[in-house]
N, C-alpha and C positions, 0 to 999 in steps of 0.2 A: 480180059478186063484191064489188067495192069500191063504196061509196056514191059518188054523183056529186060530192060536195064534197071527197072525199079525194084529194090529189094522187097521181099514179102515181109509183112509184119504179122506177128501173132496177135490174135484178138482175145481179150478176156471177156467172158460173159458173166455179169453179176446178176444173181437172182435175188429179188427182194425177200427179206425175212419177214414173215407175217408177225404182227403184233398180237399177242394173246389178249383177248377181251377180258376186262376185269370181272371178277366174280362178284355178283351182287347178291347179298343176303337180305332178303326182305323180312321185315318184322312180321310176326304172325298177326293176322287181322282178328281182332276180338270184337264181336258185336256188342254194342252198348245200347241199352234200352233208354229211351227218353224218360225224363222225370215224370212227365205227364203225357197222357195219350192225346195227340193232336186231334182236333175235330176233322171229320171227313166232310168235304163239300162236294156237291153234285151240281153240274151245270148241264142244262138241256140246250143243245145247239139248235139252230133254226131248221136243220134237216131232220130233226127228231132223235139224233144220237145223244146219249148221255155220257158225259165225261165226269168221272169221280176221282177225287184226289184229296190230298191233305192241304189244308190252308197253311200258308207259310207266313209267319210273323216276321216282318222286316225289322232288323235291329234298329233301335232308335239311338241317335248320337247322344253322347253325354251332354248334359246341359252346360252351357258356358257360364263360368263363374263371373259374377258382376265385378267390374273393375272398380277399384277404389277411386274416389274423387281426388283430383289434384288441386291443392290449394292455390289460390290466386297469388299468394305471396311467393310460393315456390316458382311459379311461372314468371313473375316479375323479376325475381332475383336471377333466374336463368337468362331471361332476355336482356337484362341489364349487363350481365357478364359477357354475353355475346357481343352486345353493342360496344362495351368498353374495349374488348379485344379488337374489334373492327377499327375503332378509332385509333388505338395504339399502333396497329399495323399500318393504317393510312398515314399517320404521322411519321413513322419510320420510313416508309416509301417516299414521302415528301421530302424529308431531310436528306435522304440519299440522292434523290433527284436533284435537289438544289446544290449539293456538294459536287455532283458530277457536272452540272451545268457551269458552276464556278470554275472547276478545273478546265473545262473545255474552253471557256472564254479566256482564261489565263493563257492557255496554250496558243489560242489564236493571236493574242496580243504579242506573245513572244515570237511567234512565226512572222508577224508583220514587222516587228522590230528587226529581226534577223534579215529579212528580205530588204527592208528599207536601208538598213546599215550596210548591207552588201552592195546595194545600188550606189550609196554615197561613196563607199570605198572604191568602187570601180570608177566613179567620176573623178575622185580626187587622185587616186593612185594610177589611173589608167594613162597610157601614153597616147597622145593624139598628135596628129601631124600639124595642127594649128589651123587647118582650113575649116574645121567645124565650129570653132568657138572664137571668142574675142579674148585677147590677152590684156589684162589690166595690171598695171603696176600700182599696187596699193600704196606705196610710199609716196608717189608723186601726186596721186589723185586726192582731191578734197571732196567732201560730201556736203551737198547743200540741197535739201528738199528731195532727197533720193535721186539726185542726178549727179553723174560723174563729170567733173571738170578737170581737164588735164593741163 
């Protein structure tokens, strides 16, 4: 089964240890007589056989206690409190929404100013070859009705 160059291994065999079953001590059964002797009922089946047995009384559930009436004033106070809390929560959400919207609009204005300022800085400070625009000597020009006269 094993090739000749493979060393043989010793095999350990483990046998399971049985678990002892727990000792069950049953309580002695004491017959108890009912307080009253139940009535014996006999029923005649359609095929003529008679079945005799004790009538079993089904246990009746305990009667449900009547709930006390809740006053209308207590209901109105509770509903008013819930309504007040809902209004306060709504106002808190509205004010936080308005604050967030204001901050967002402010950031958009700052972003537009930075972009527009950067564009102006590029136009003013940028180097151009002169072919793209017109050079105006502001000291020699006179302004009349938005027209340059040189």
